[in-house]
N, C-alpha and C positions, 0 to 999 in steps of 0.2 A: 506493499500501499504506498503509497506516496501521497502526500496534500501538496497543495502549492497556495499560495495569498502574494495574489501584487497588490503594488505603490507601486506607492507614484503622478497616477494620473492627475489630470488637474487643462484648466485653464489657459489658454494661453495667444499670445496675438502668433498669424503667419510673422514667419519669419525664426520665432526662438526654438528654446531649448525645451526634455524633461527629458528625466534618467525617466523610468518603469523599475521596479525593484521586482523581481519571486525570487519566495521564502519556498524553501521542497523544506520539508520530511519528514520522514516513517521512512523510506528508501534513503543508503548511502543512494548522494545525487551525485557520485562523483563511479556513476554504474551505464544510467542513462540517457538516453539525449532527449531533450529539451525543445524548445522550439515559442517565435511570440508569436500571437492569429488574432486578425483584430477582424469586427463584423461592426457596419457603421449600416442606417435604421434604412433597414426595405431591404437587406443583403445579405446577400452571405456569407457569412465567416470565410477569410479568406489573407490564406500563408502573409507573413512579414518573416522574422527568419531563423534557421532554423546551431546548433550547437551541439556537434560533439560532444561526449566524456565529459573530455581532457578538453576543450577548449579551443582541439587543435585547428581542428577545421568547420567554420563558417559555411552560411547559407544563403543570401537575397534574397527575396523577389524585384522584380527588375527596378519599381515603382523604389523605393526604398532605396538601394543603390547606392555608394556617393551621402543616403545623410544618411540616416540608422547607423551603430555598431553593439551586436550582439558579442560577450561574456561571460565570462563565468566566475566563481569562483567558490569551489568543489568544495574551500578550508572549511567557507563560510556558509556552501547550502544555499549556494543565492545564484540567481540569476538576472541578469544589464539585460535593457536593450538603451543604450546612448540615443539620441535620438535628437539631431537642426534639422533644419531649415526649416520647420514644419510647414507647410501648404495645411490649408481649410481639407482638403483633400484625406484629409490620412485622419477624419474628424472619425469615431468610433470604441465601439469596447476593445480591450484590446483585455487576448487572454496568455496567457504561459497555459505554458503541456509538458509534460512529460511520455517518452517512448520508450518503453524499461525491452520492447525486445535489441540485442545486439545489431543494427542492424544503422547506416551509413541517413542520416539523418534523413528525413522525406517533408515535403512538402502539402499532404494531405493527412488531409482533418483525423482522419479515420483510422490513420493509422499510430495517434496517441493515442495514449490509458488512462491516463489522467490530465483533470483542465482546475484553472483556477477558479475564480468567482465571474474573475477581469476587473480592470478599472479604464474609469470614465477618462479617456481625454482629449480637449469641445478644442478645435484651433479656427479664431476670430479670425475671418479678415481684415 
């Protein structure tokens, strides 16, 4: 079992920055890949970024490449998403997720086993 809790969301103006955190408890975080997803009102949940168990390999969706950075601190059982140059279209609920199957991090929501409750990010124009 893995319990995930996101924090760090809020309201920011376009061009601003936020850093999201995802605190994990239960099964040791150094044994599984993790990812960030987001969901805007009326839209499906979409992949944002993922990171392998060690933090060495990272993957991003095209719409955040160069603006967002995913990282993790296994000693603190925490994953982060540094979001820079935010745009209004980045608005949504951001979720962290854990995939406990040993494999390359995936962008598919169906491959993730555990999810946090989400944190709201609102970017004003």
